[in-house]
N, C-alpha and C positions, 0 to 999 in steps of 0.2 A: 592481574595481567595488564601490562602497560598497553595503552591504545595509541597507535601511531596516527598522526594527522595526515590525511590524504585528501587535500582539498583542491587540487589542481583540476580545473574543468577539462583539460585535455588529456588527463592521465586515465584513459579508458581501461588499460590493463590493470592499473592499480585499483580502480573501482571494482572491476570484476573480481580481483583477488580479495578485496575486502568483503564482497558479498559471499564469496566462496568460504572465507573464514567464518563468517556469521552462520552460514548454513551448516558447516562442519561442527561448530560449537553448539548450536541449538537443535540440530536435527530437522530444521525446517527446509522444505524442498528448495534446492538451489535454483531450479528452472523458474519456479514461481517468484522467488525474490529477484532474480535477474529480469524477468519479464515485467514485474511490477515497477522496478526502477527505470526500465527503458520507457515504459508507457508514461510514467509520472514525470520524468525529468530528462529523458534521452541520455541517461547516465551522467548528468551534470551535477556534481555535488553542491554547486553554488546556485542552483536553480531557485528562482524566487517568483511567486505568483504576483501578478499586478493587482488582483482583486481581493486578496486575503493575506493572512499571515503565513500561508503555506510556503515552506522553505526546505531545500535540500533534495537529496536523491529520492526520498519517499514523500516529499511534500507534506510533512507534518505541520499542522497549524499549532499555534502556541500552546493551547490547552491540551491537545492530544499528546504533544511532546512532553509537557510537564507531567502528565499522568503516567505515561509509560516510563519516564525517567524516575519518577518517584517509586514506582513498583519494582523496576529491574535495574536501576543504575548501580545499586550496591553490589549486585552480582557480577558486575563487569568493571570493578575498580573505580567506580564513580560514586562512592558513598558520600563524598562531600556535596555532590549535586543532589542526590536523593534526600539527604538530611536537611537540605536547605529549602525543600519544597514542602509547603503546607496545603492541606485541603480544607476549605472552609465549610461551614454548615450548608451553604448553598451548592456544594459540590465542586466549586471552582478551585483551581490550583493557583497558588501565588508564591512568590519569593520576596522576603522582606527587603533584602538589599538589592538595589537596582543594578549594581555592577555584577553581582552574582547571577541575577536573573538573566542578564544579557549574555554572560558567559555560558550558562546552561543552554539557552536558546541557540547560541552560535554553534553548539556541538552538532546541530543538524547538518552543518556543512562539512563535517568530518565523516568521511566515507565509512570508516570502521564503526564509529559510534552509531551513525544512522542505520547502517545495515544490521547491527546487533539489535537495536531497538525495534526496527521493523520486523525482524525475525521473532523477537519476544512478543511483540504485539500480535503477530500472526498466530503464534503458538497459543496465546491466551484465547484468541477468537476461535481457534480450531477446537479447543477443549469445550468452550461454551456452546458452539454450534453443534458439535457432535452430541452433547448432552440433550440439546433441544430437539434435534432432528432424528436422533437415534440411528445414525448412519455415519460412515466415514465421509469427511468433507475433502474437497479438492481445492485447487488453486483459485478457481472462479468463485467458489463459495467464500474463500478468505478475502478475495478482492471486493466482493459485495459488502463484507463486514468492514473493510477498510474505508469504503466510500459512504455506505449508508449508515455506518455505525452498527454496532452489534445488534441493537434492538431492531433497526430497520432491516438488516439482513435476515434476522430470525423471522420477522414478519413476511418478508418477500419469499424466502425459501420454504417456509411452512405453507404458505398459500400456494406456491407453485407445486408443491408435492401433491396437494389435493385437487388443484385445478390449474394445470399448466397453461390453459388457454385464457385464463382470466386477464383482464386488462390491467397493465401496469399503471396506466394513467388513473384508473379508478382507485387503485390502492395507494398511490402517491400523487394526489392531484396537484399539490404545490410544486413538487419537483417536476412533474410533467409540464406544468405551465412555464417553468423556467428553462426547460431542456426538451423542447419539442422534437429535436432530431433523434433523441434517444427513445422517447416514449411513443412517437408517431412515425409512421412510414410515409412515403410520398403519397400525396392525395389526402392526407389527414387521417388515414386509418390508424386506429390505436394498436400498438404492438402488444402482443401477449407477454406474460411473464417469461414463458419459455423462449420467445424470440429475443427478448432483452438479455436474458441469461446467455443465450448462445452467442450474441454479439459481443458480450463481455469476454466470453471464453475465447473467441477468435482473436481479440485484440491482445489479450494476455499471452496467448501462445505465440502469436506473431511477434510480439515484443521480445519474447525470449529468443525466438529464432533470429531476429534481426541483431540483437545484442550479441548472441553467440557467434554470429558471422561477422562481427565488427562493423555492422551498419547501424544507422540510427533512423528513428521515425522522423517524418517531416515535422517542422514546427507547428504548434497548435496554439491559437490565441487563448488566453485565459478566459474562463467563463464567469458570468456573474454569480454572486452568492445565491444559494438555494435556501429560501426561508425555512422549509421543513427539515432540512438537514444542514445546519449551519457549518458543520465540520467538513462538508464536502466542498472541495475547491477545484477538482480537476476531472469530474466525470466525463466531460466532453473529450478529454484527451484519449479516452478509450476508443473513440470513433475515428482516430487520426489515421489509422492504417487498415488495410484489408488483409485477409489471410484465410487459409483453409480452416473450416470448422474443426475445432478440437477442444478438448478439455485437459487440464492438468490433473494427474492422479496424486495420491498420497506419496510422500517421499519414499523412494525405494532404492535398491542397490544401484541402479543406473545413475540416478541423480547424485547419490553419495560418491560414486566413482568420478562423476563429472566434476563435482566440487573439489575433490582432492586432486584431480588432474589439473584443474585450473590453478590450484595452489602450487603444484609442482612446476607448471609451465610458466606462470607469471611471477613466482617467487613470493616469499613471505615479507 
């Protein structure tokens, strides 16, 4: 399948259409993908973090992008990219040719490619999380994996299942030190895991609502790198908007219809 470049920052309709195509092709919840892109980049395909390598609609850092492209690129007509990526004994991904590496990383600003890779990444995390937790997972669970990494999300969600009032700062002290507004309430009170989770849920749902209504989140300054979770570059962005408490459920008929409706309305 040929992948069309949709890199214009102002082409909101094209971006949403690309996300709808990725949802329809992979079966990943359209509302989740839309909300994630809104929270991450305000639906800007060329978004670039100032404090890390995070780039594109879904703010993939270099290593995370190379990893998902290595695993799934061939499934989406990008075998040349997947075949060029090597994983070393240390677990890091590399590309021998500098020009090819740049071309692969630049695909993060292509709305179709970025949406497909974000959907595939979410699907992988969904499978792993459900195996660990023994329950269906929703959009907030997937977003935790996107930001904390799969291991961090498994740690967070497993602990929350047994002790939802446990302190998030105690579980992730380094992250808490770098992001007090997430782990601490006003006055310095430590937020519980359940409180942190609910705040994440609110922002993802609100992001989907804003994007679906053609609105955008207010700009959010880039946050510093988090030592304990180096791949995390935009956790703070989740705190950029307020909304009614809600969580996203597993993909269902309504979300599938919404994705196809977006395709029909915005065009292929």
